[in-house]
C-alpha positions as CSV (number, residue, x, y, z in Angstrom):
1,X,0.0,0.0,0.0
2,X,1.0,3.7,-0.2
3,X,2.5,5.2,2.9
4,X,0.3,4.1,5.8
5,X,0.3,7.5,7.5
6,X,0.4,9.6,4.3
7,X,-3.1,10.8,4.6
8,X,-2.2,12.2,8.0
9,X,1.0,13.9,6.9
10,X,0.3,15.4,3.6
11,X,-2.5,17.8,2.6
12,X,-4.3,17.6,-0.7
13,X,-2.4,19.7,-3.3
14,X,-3.5,19.8,-6.9
15,X,-1.6,21.4,-9.7
16,X,-1.2,25.2,-9.8
17,X,-3.1,27.1,-12.5
18,X,-1.1,29.5,-14.6
19,X,-1.7,33.1,-13.6
20,X,-5.0,34.5,-14.9
21,X,-3.5,37.4,-16.9
22,X,-1.3,34.9,-18.7
23,X,-3.7,32.2,-19.5
24,X,-6.5,34.5,-20.7
25,X,-4.3,35.5,-23.6
26,X,-3.7,32.0,-25.0
27,X,-5.4,28.6,-25.5
28,X,-2.9,26.4,-23.8
29,X,-4.0,24.1,-21.0
30,X,-4.5,26.0,-17.7
31,X,-2.4,23.9,-15.2
32,X,1.3,24.1,-14.7
33,X,3.1,20.8,-14.3
34,X,3.7,19.2,-10.8
35,X,7.0,17.7,-9.9
36,X,7.3,13.9,-9.5
37,X,8.0,14.4,-5.8
38,X,4.7,16.4,-5.4
39,X,2.8,13.7,-7.2
40,X,4.3,10.9,-5.1
41,X,3.2,12.7,-1.9
42,X,-0.4,13.0,-3.3
43,X,-0.4,9.2,-4.1
44,X,0.9,8.6,-0.5
45,X,-2.4,10.0,0.8
46,X,-4.3,6.9,-0.5
47,X,-5.5,4.9,2.5
48,X,-5.7,1.6,0.5
49,X,-9.1,1.0,2.1
50,X,-10.3,-2.6,2.6
51,X,-13.3,-1.8,0.3
52,X,-12.1,0.7,-2.3
53,X,-15.2,2.8,-2.8
54,X,-13.2,5.0,-5.2
55,X,-13.0,2.0,-7.6
56,X,-16.7,1.4,-7.2
57,X,-17.5,5.0,-7.7
58,X,-15.6,5.0,-11.0
59,X,-17.8,3.7,-14.0
60,X,-14.6,2.2,-15.4
61,X,-13.7,0.4,-12.2
62,X,-10.2,1.7,-12.3
63,X,-7.8,-0.1,-9.8
64,X,-7.1,3.2,-8.0
65,X,-5.3,2.0,-4.8
66,X,-3.1,-0.2,-6.9
67,X,-1.8,2.5,-9.2
68,X,-1.6,5.0,-6.3
69,X,0.8,2.6,-4.6
70,X,2.9,2.2,-7.7
71,X,3.1,6.0,-8.2
72,X,4.1,6.5,-4.5
73,X,6.9,4.0,-5.0
74,X,8.0,5.5,-8.3
75,X,6.9,2.5,-10.4
76,X,5.5,4.5,-13.2
77,X,5.4,1.7,-15.8
78,X,3.5,-0.6,-13.4
79,X,1.1,2.2,-12.6
80,X,0.4,2.6,-16.3
81,X,-0.1,-1.1,-16.8
82,X,-2.7,-1.2,-14.0
83,X,-4.5,1.9,-15.2
84,X,-4.6,0.8,-18.9
85,X,-6.4,-2.4,-17.9
86,X,-9.6,-0.5,-17.4
87,X,-9.2,2.9,-19.0
88,X,-8.4,3.3,-22.7
89,X,-7.9,7.1,-22.4
90,X,-6.7,8.4,-19.0
91,X,-5.3,11.4,-20.8
92,X,-8.9,12.5,-21.4
93,X,-10.5,11.5,-18.1
94,X,-7.5,13.0,-16.3
95,X,-8.3,16.3,-17.8
96,X,-12.1,16.3,-18.3
97,X,-13.8,13.9,-15.8
98,X,-15.6,15.4,-12.8
99,X,-14.2,12.5,-10.8
100,X,-17.0,10.5,-9.2
101,X,-14.1,8.4,-7.8
102,X,-13.0,11.4,-5.6
103,X,-16.6,11.8,-4.4
104,X,-16.4,8.2,-3.2
105,X,-13.0,8.4,-1.7
106,X,-13.1,7.2,1.9
107,X,-10.6,9.9,2.9
108,X,-13.2,12.4,1.7
109,X,-15.5,11.6,4.6
110,X,-13.4,13.6,7.0
111,X,-10.7,15.3,4.9
112,X,-10.1,16.3,1.3
113,X,-10.1,13.2,-1.1
114,X,-7.1,11.9,-2.9
115,X,-6.3,13.8,-6.2
116,X,-7.2,10.7,-8.2
117,X,-8.0,12.5,-11.4
118,X,-4.7,14.2,-11.5
119,X,-2.8,11.0,-10.7
120,X,-4.4,9.5,-13.8
121,X,-3.1,12.4,-15.8
122,X,0.4,12.0,-14.4
123,X,0.5,8.3,-15.0
124,X,-0.5,8.5,-18.7
125,X,1.7,11.5,-19.4
126,X,4.7,9.6,-17.9
127,X,3.7,6.6,-20.0
128,X,3.8,8.6,-23.3
129,X,7.0,10.3,-22.3
130,X,8.6,7.0,-21.6
131,X,7.4,5.5,-24.8
132,X,5.4,2.7,-23.2
133,X,2.1,3.5,-25.0
134,X,2.3,1.1,-27.8
135,X,-0.2,0.2,-30.6
136,X,-1.8,-3.2,-30.5
137,X,-0.8,-5.5,-33.5
138,X,-3.2,-4.8,-36.4
139,X,-5.3,-7.7,-37.6
140,X,-5.8,-8.5,-41.3
141,X,-8.4,-11.3,-41.1
142,X,-10.7,-10.6,-38.1
143,X,-14.4,-9.8,-38.3
144,X,-15.1,-6.3,-39.6
145,X,-16.9,-3.7,-37.4
146,X,-18.1,-0.2,-38.3
147,X,-18.2,2.4,-35.5
148,X,-20.4,5.4,-36.3
149,X,-19.2,8.4,-34.3
150,X,-15.7,9.2,-33.0
151,X,-16.3,10.7,-29.6
152,X,-15.0,9.0,-26.5
153,X,-17.6,6.2,-26.7
154,X,-16.9,5.4,-30.3
155,X,-13.1,5.6,-29.8
156,X,-13.2,3.4,-26.8
157,X,-15.3,0.8,-28.6
158,X,-12.9,0.9,-31.6
159,X,-9.8,0.6,-29.3
160,X,-11.2,-2.4,-27.5
161,X,-12.3,-4.2,-30.7
162,X,-8.9,-3.5,-32.4
163,X,-7.1,-4.9,-29.4
164,X,-9.2,-8.1,-29.8
165,X,-8.2,-8.6,-33.4
166,X,-11.2,-7.0,-35.2
167,X,-10.8,-4.9,-38.3
168,X,-12.4,-1.6,-37.2
169,X,-13.4,1.4,-39.3
170,X,-14.7,4.6,-37.7
171,X,-17.1,6.9,-39.6
172,X,-17.3,10.6,-38.5
173,X,-19.5,13.2,-40.1
174,X,-17.2,16.1,-39.1
175,X,-14.1,17.0,-41.0
176,X,-11.8,15.7,-38.2
177,X,-11.9,12.8,-35.9
178,X,-12.7,13.2,-32.2
179,X,-16.3,14.2,-31.8
180,X,-16.8,16.6,-28.8
181,X,-13.2,16.0,-27.9
182,X,-12.2,17.8,-31.1
183,X,-14.7,20.6,-31.4
184,X,-16.7,20.7,-28.2
185,X,-14.0,20.9,-25.5
186,X,-11.9,24.1,-25.5
187,X,-8.2,23.8,-26.0
188,X,-7.5,25.3,-22.6
189,X,-8.9,22.1,-21.1
190,X,-7.7,19.6,-23.8
191,X,-5.0,20.7,-26.2
192,X,-5.8,18.9,-29.5
193,X,-2.2,17.5,-29.7
194,X,-3.2,15.2,-26.9
195,X,-6.1,13.9,-29.0
196,X,-4.0,13.6,-32.1
197,X,-1.4,11.7,-30.1
198,X,-4.0,9.0,-29.1
199,X,-5.5,8.9,-32.6
200,X,-2.0,8.1,-34.0
201,X,-1.8,5.1,-31.6
202,X,-5.2,3.9,-32.7
203,X,-4.3,4.3,-36.4
204,X,-1.1,2.3,-35.9
205,X,-3.3,-0.4,-34.2
206,X,-5.2,-0.8,-37.5
207,X,-8.2,1.4,-36.8
208,X,-9.2,3.1,-40.1
209,X,-10.8,6.6,-39.7
210,X,-13.2,8.1,-42.2
211,X,-13.8,11.8,-41.4
212,X,-16.3,13.9,-43.5
213,X,-18.4,10.7,-43.9
214,X,-21.9,11.4,-42.6
215,X,-23.7,8.1,-42.4
216,X,-27.1,8.6,-43.9
217,X,-26.1,10.7,-46.9
218,X,-23.7,9.1,-49.4
219,X,-23.2,6.1,-47.2
220,X,-26.3,4.6,-45.5
221,X,-26.6,2.6,-42.4
222,X,-27.9,-0.3,-44.5
223,X,-24.7,-0.1,-46.6
224,X,-22.7,-0.6,-43.4
225,X,-24.9,-3.5,-42.3
226,X,-24.3,-5.1,-45.6
227,X,-20.5,-4.8,-45.7
228,X,-19.6,-5.2,-42.0
229,X,-20.2,-8.0,-39.5
230,X,-21.5,-5.5,-36.9
231,X,-22.2,-1.8,-36.5
232,X,-21.8,0.2,-33.3
233,X,-23.7,3.5,-33.1
234,X,-21.9,6.1,-30.9
235,X,-23.6,9.1,-32.3
236,X,-24.0,11.1,-29.0
237,X,-26.9,13.2,-27.9
238,X,-26.6,16.1,-30.3
239,X,-30.0,17.6,-30.3
240,X,-29.6,20.8,-28.2
241,X,-32.4,21.7,-25.8
242,X,-34.0,24.9,-26.8
243,X,-35.3,27.7,-24.6
244,X,-38.8,28.5,-25.7
245,X,-39.2,32.1,-24.7
246,X,-39.9,35.3,-26.7
247,X,-37.0,36.4,-28.9
248,X,-35.2,33.1,-29.0
249,X,-35.0,33.4,-32.8
250,X,-33.2,36.7,-32.7
251,X,-29.7,37.0,-34.2
252,X,-27.0,36.6,-31.6
253,X,-28.7,33.7,-29.8
254,X,-26.8,30.4,-30.2
255,X,-26.7,26.9,-28.7
256,X,-23.5,26.6,-26.6
257,X,-22.1,23.9,-28.7
258,X,-22.5,25.9,-31.9
259,X,-20.4,28.6,-30.3
260,X,-17.8,26.2,-28.9
261,X,-17.4,24.4,-32.2
262,X,-16.8,27.7,-34.1
263,X,-14.3,28.8,-31.4
264,X,-12.4,25.6,-31.6
265,X,-12.3,25.7,-35.4
266,X,-11.0,29.3,-35.2
267,X,-8.2,28.2,-32.8
268,X,-7.3,25.4,-35.3
269,X,-7.5,27.7,-38.3
270,X,-7.5,31.5,-37.9
271,X,-9.3,31.8,-41.2
272,X,-12.3,29.7,-40.1
273,X,-15.6,31.6,-39.4
274,X,-16.0,32.3,-35.7
275,X,-18.8,33.6,-33.4
276,X,-16.6,36.1,-31.8
277,X,-17.3,37.4,-28.3
278,X,-14.8,40.3,-28.6
279,X,-16.2,43.5,-27.2
280,X,-19.6,42.0,-26.6
281,X,-21.9,41.5,-23.5
282,X,-22.2,37.8,-23.2
283,X,-24.9,36.0,-21.3
284,X,-24.6,32.2,-20.8
285,X,-27.7,30.3,-19.9
286,X,-26.7,27.2,-17.9
287,X,-24.5,26.7,-14.9
288,X,-22.8,23.4,-15.8
289,X,-19.5,22.5,-17.3
290,X,-20.5,23.5,-20.8
291,X,-21.5,26.9,-19.6
292,X,-18.1,27.2,-17.9
293,X,-16.4,26.2,-21.2
294,X,-18.3,29.1,-22.9
295,X,-17.2,31.4,-20.1
296,X,-13.5,30.6,-20.5
297,X,-13.8,30.9,-24.2
298,X,-15.5,34.3,-24.1
299,X,-12.7,35.6,-21.8
300,X,-10.1,34.5,-24.2
301,X,-12.0,36.2,-27.1
302,X,-12.1,39.5,-25.2
303,X,-15.7,39.8,-24.1
304,X,-16.7,43.1,-22.5
305,X,-18.7,41.3,-19.8
306,X,-19.9,37.8,-19.1
307,X,-22.8,36.7,-17.0
308,X,-23.6,33.0,-16.4
309,X,-27.2,32.4,-15.4
310,X,-28.4,29.3,-13.6
311,X,-32.1,28.6,-13.0
312,X,-31.4,26.4,-10.0
313,X,-30.4,27.7,-6.5
314,X,-26.7,28.0,-5.6
315,X,-25.4,24.6,-4.6
316,X,-24.2,24.1,-1.1
317,X,-20.5,24.3,-0.3
318,X,-20.6,21.0,1.7
319,X,-22.2,17.7,1.1
320,X,-26.0,17.9,1.9
321,X,-27.8,15.3,4.0
322,X,-29.8,14.1,1.0
323,X,-26.6,13.2,-1.0
324,X,-24.6,11.2,1.5
325,X,-21.1,9.7,0.9
326,X,-20.2,8.0,-1.4
327,X,-22.6,9.5,-3.9
328,X,-21.6,12.3,-6.2
329,X,-23.2,15.4,-4.7
330,X,-24.1,18.6,-6.5
331,X,-21.8,21.1,-4.8
332,X,-20.8,24.7,-5.5
333,X,-18.0,24.5,-8.0
334,X,-15.5,27.2,-9.0
335,X,-13.7,26.2,-12.2
336,X,-10.6,27.9,-13.6
337,X,-12.9,29.7,-16.0
338,X,-14.8,31.2,-13.1
339,X,-11.6,32.3,-11.5
340,X,-10.9,34.3,-14.7
341,X,-13.8,36.7,-14.2
342,X,-17.5,37.1,-15.0
343,X,-20.5,37.1,-12.8
344,X,-22.7,34.1,-11.8
345,X,-26.5,34.5,-11.0
346,X,-28.3,31.6,-9.4
347,X,-32.0,30.9,-9.0
348,X,-32.7,33.2,-12.0
349,X,-35.2,32.5,-14.7
350,X,-35.0,33.7,-18.3
351,X,-38.2,35.4,-19.4
352,X,-37.4,36.9,-22.8
353,X,-34.7,38.0,-25.2
354,X,-35.3,41.6,-26.4
355,X,-34.1,43.5,-29.4
356,X,-35.1,44.3,-33.0
357,X,-33.4,42.0,-35.4
358,X,-30.6,41.1,-33.0
359,X,-30.6,40.4,-29.3
360,X,-29.8,43.5,-27.3
361,X,-30.7,42.5,-23.8
362,X,-32.2,39.7,-21.8
363,X,-35.1,39.9,-19.3
364,X,-34.5,37.9,-16.1
365,X,-36.4,37.2,-12.9
366,X,-35.0,36.4,-9.5
367,X,-37.0,33.3,-8.4
368,X,-36.4,34.0,-4.7
369,X,-37.7,37.6,-4.7
370,X,-39.8,37.7,-7.9
371,X,-37.8,40.8,-9.0
372,X,-37.5,41.3,-12.8
373,X,-34.6,43.1,-14.4
374,X,-32.9,43.4,-17.8
375,X,-29.3,42.6,-18.6
376,X,-27.4,43.9,-21.6
377,X,-26.7,41.0,-23.9
378,X,-25.6,41.0,-27.6
379,X,-24.4,37.4,-27.5
380,X,-26.5,34.8,-25.7
381,X,-25.3,31.2,-25.4
382,X,-27.8,28.5,-24.4
383,X,-26.0,25.8,-22.4
384,X,-29.1,23.9,-21.3
385,X,-28.0,20.4,-22.3
386,X,-29.3,18.0,-25.0
387,X,-32.4,16.0,-25.6
388,X,-31.2,12.9,-27.4
389,X,-29.5,11.5,-30.6
390,X,-30.4,12.8,-34.0
391,X,-31.7,9.7,-35.8
392,X,-33.1,11.4,-38.9
393,X,-29.8,11.1,-41.0
394,X,-29.6,7.4,-40.1
395,X,-33.1,6.6,-41.2
396,X,-33.9,5.0,-37.8
397,X,-36.7,7.3,-36.6
398,X,-39.4,4.6,-37.2
399,X,-37.2,1.5,-36.8
400,X,-35.9,1.6,-33.2
401,X,-37.5,1.9,-29.8
402,X,-36.7,4.9,-27.7
403,X,-36.9,5.5,-24.0
404,X,-39.0,8.1,-22.2
405,X,-35.8,10.3,-22.3
406,X,-35.8,10.0,-26.2
407,X,-32.6,8.0,-26.1
408,X,-32.0,4.7,-27.9
409,X,-33.4,1.6,-26.2
410,X,-31.0,-1.3,-26.2
411,X,-31.2,-4.8,-24.7
412,X,-28.9,-6.3,-22.1
413,X,-26.3,-6.9,-24.9
414,X,-26.3,-3.2,-26.0
415,X,-28.1,-4.3,-29.1
416,X,-30.8,-2.3,-31.0
417,X,-33.9,-4.1,-32.2
418,X,-33.7,-3.0,-35.8
419,X,-36.6,-4.1,-38.0
420,X,-34.7,-4.6,-41.2
421,X,-32.3,-7.5,-42.0
422,X,-28.5,-7.1,-41.9
423,X,-25.6,-7.1,-39.5
424,X,-26.4,-6.5,-35.8
425,X,-26.5,-2.9,-34.6
426,X,-25.3,-1.9,-31.2
427,X,-25.4,1.5,-29.5
428,X,-23.5,3.1,-26.6
429,X,-22.6,6.4,-24.9
430,X,-24.8,9.5,-24.8
431,X,-27.1,8.1,-27.5
432,X,-28.2,5.5,-25.0
433,X,-27.5,7.1,-21.6
434,X,-28.3,10.6,-22.5
435,X,-26.0,13.5,-21.9
436,X,-23.5,12.3,-19.3
437,X,-19.8,12.1,-18.2
438,X,-16.9,11.2,-20.4
439,X,-16.0,8.3,-18.1
440,X,-19.5,6.8,-18.7
441,X,-19.0,7.2,-22.5
442,X,-15.7,5.3,-22.3
443,X,-17.2,2.6,-20.0
444,X,-20.2,2.1,-22.3
445,X,-18.0,2.0,-25.4
446,X,-16.0,-0.8,-23.8
447,X,-19.1,-2.7,-22.8
448,X,-20.6,-2.4,-26.3
449,X,-17.3,-3.8,-27.7
450,X,-17.5,-6.7,-25.4
451,X,-21.1,-7.3,-26.5
452,X,-20.1,-7.3,-30.1
453,X,-17.3,-9.8,-29.3
454,X,-19.7,-12.2,-27.6
455,X,-22.2,-11.9,-30.4
456,X,-19.7,-12.5,-33.3
457,X,-17.4,-15.1,-31.8
458,X,-18.3,-18.6,-30.6
459,X,-15.3,-18.3,-28.3
460,X,-15.0,-14.6,-27.0
461,X,-11.6,-13.2,-27.4
462,X,-11.1,-12.0,-23.8
463,X,-12.7,-8.6,-23.7
464,X,-14.2,-7.7,-20.3
465,X,-17.8,-8.8,-19.9
466,X,-20.3,-6.2,-21.0
467,X,-22.0,-4.2,-18.2
468,X,-25.8,-4.1,-18.2
469,X,-27.0,-0.8,-19.8
470,X,-28.3,2.1,-17.7
471,X,-31.6,1.1,-16.3
472,X,-33.6,4.0,-17.7
473,X,-32.4,3.0,-21.2
474,X,-34.6,-0.1,-21.2
């Protein structure tokens, strides 16, 4: 185990963000590196509990006490070996996951939890630096599987299947592979070189990528079912939730993801069209992580002012009684984007967008007092989540069952009940679960891959057993 008294000796210390005036001028990742000695002391805080609730709190079941002990003892390669058994992409979760494992950490009952998310980051970065992240041998004669969608669920499914000897091809409607990792997550949280580095490993493992290939246009789902042995749909939940109030059709009102995609494209190519917040009064409707991503992006574009509006009351600073340990409680969160400026309004309802042809202000109501006021706004970003997958391009609107949440209904083998003949179709990620965490997307991509393996092979090739889909997806 890690140092038995480490949790008593060392306080929690995460990485230090770069100074606000510096980081607001660029798109590089926010945190400065920690030294190996600092990281080892953080791993030493792990109590190696008899029942590792952190592992149970992680949808991937990461062997957290095991890799913590290896890090503490400086055994970086063994830490990576342990982590890679359950997590295909710790470089993504170590940057983007809200860390339900830390909410379940036993140390967190009476103290600050172990910095598990950052330890994942350090392990995988050491692994790449030491050259131990190697592609799996490519197969030339295994069954063929098409994966539709190249976000974390699709990439995880592709990685698992390739490692088991399948010939995998990934079809992506956008012009570049990565899904939300490419164009939805700002570069200050995930530099795209990190994504490209992983895609290179997958390509050298035999995964074939087809960007700019929207299934349902030149290439139909039925074409895939005719030419592949199985199809995995990892198309996400891309239908943005609208805000049905007066003025929502005014110019200057955008879904958050439309704004973030344009901003990411502009960072990648300065000549790309952008929805620029420079010199504008920005209002973000939604208090979650997507809203915070919009906030940090608007700061870097030079917005005159930024207000983030949340319809719910301000979350508590400490775990409430109705969300006991080890559950993941909704707590007040200050991200690095919030540290950079802007104002947050909680318990505030949006009544209308006002203006002539373009939005000029937004009318709001304080739900606690009933007071109504207007806020200048010439750029409004709606970060209110998503309603489900867009099945129209796939021609599946009338062929598959949906849940009450408008997500895809799959059976216990992650399989869709498609009415037409052809190769079996599986689904995973946000298309099944609904808008959720990156760690759930990876976990479900792995489970769908295992289900494909058990369906196509008389003797499964050793992929982990598929996990039963989320209950409300049935």
